[in-house]
C-alpha positions in Angstrom: 0.0 0.0 0.0 1.4 3.3 -1.0 0.6 6.3 1.3 0.7 9.7 -0.3 0.8 12.9 1.6 0.2 16.4 0.3 1.2 19.7 2.0 -2.4 20.6 2.1 -3.4 17.5 3.9 -0.8 18.0 6.6 -1.6 21.7 6.9 -5.3 20.8 7.5 -4.2 18.3 10.2 -2.3 21.0 12.0 -5.1 23.6 11.4 -7.7 21.3 12.9 -5.3 20.3 15.7 -5.2 16.7 14.7 -1.4 16.8 14.8 0.9 19.3 16.6 2.4 22.2 14.8 6.0 21.7 13.6 8.8 23.4 15.5 10.7 25.8 13.2 9.0 24.0 10.2 10.4 20.6 11.2 8.3 17.7 12.4 9.4 15.3 15.1 9.2 11.5 14.8 6.0 11.2 16.8 4.3 13.8 14.5 5.4 11.8 11.4 4.1 8.6 13.1 0.8 10.4 13.7 0.5 11.4 10.0 1.2 7.9 8.9 -1.4 6.4 11.4 -4.0 9.1 10.4 -3.4 8.3 6.6 -3.8 4.6 7.2 -6.9 4.9 9.3 -8.6 7.9 7.6 -10.6 5.8 5.1 -12.3 3.9 8.0 -12.6 6.3 10.9 -13.3 10.0 11.4 -10.3 12.2 12.4 -11.5 13.0 15.9 -11.7 9.2 16.7 -8.2 8.6 15.2 -6.9 11.5 17.4 -8.6 10.0 20.5 -7.0 6.7 19.8 -3.5 8.2 19.3 -4.0 10.2 22.6 -4.9 7.0 24.5 -1.8 5.2 23.2 0.5 8.1 24.1 -1.2 8.8 27.5 -0.4 5.3 28.6 3.4 5.6 27.9 3.3 3.0 25.2 4.0 5.4 22.4 7.7 4.4 21.9 6.9 0.7 22.1 3.9 1.1 19.8 5.9 3.2 17.3 8.6 0.5 17.3 6.1 -2.3 16.8 4.4 -0.3 14.0 7.7 0.3 12.4 8.7 -3.4 12.4 5.2 -4.4 11.1 5.5 -1.9 8.2 9.0 -3.1 7.4 7.8 -6.7 7.4 4.8 -6.1 5.2 6.9 -4.0 2.7 9.7 -6.5 2.5 7.4 -9.4 2.0 5.5 -7.6 -0.8 8.7 -7.1 -2.9 
């Protein structure tokens, strides 16, 4: 699955407070992870529900472990599809 991002999409996410604003026009790793998760889930869920889910994961302190697991899962799926 190829995920495409546009500047307009990301600007809308920031404008509607779905993701945090970049610091000095640079996004941090967790903001990029949020953008990827939002892009994957957006066809199935409304943005406010996606944001709530992201907030639940980060509030429990599982964000780094979840990000790592997500990263490995994406790597496995892309390497097996080649």
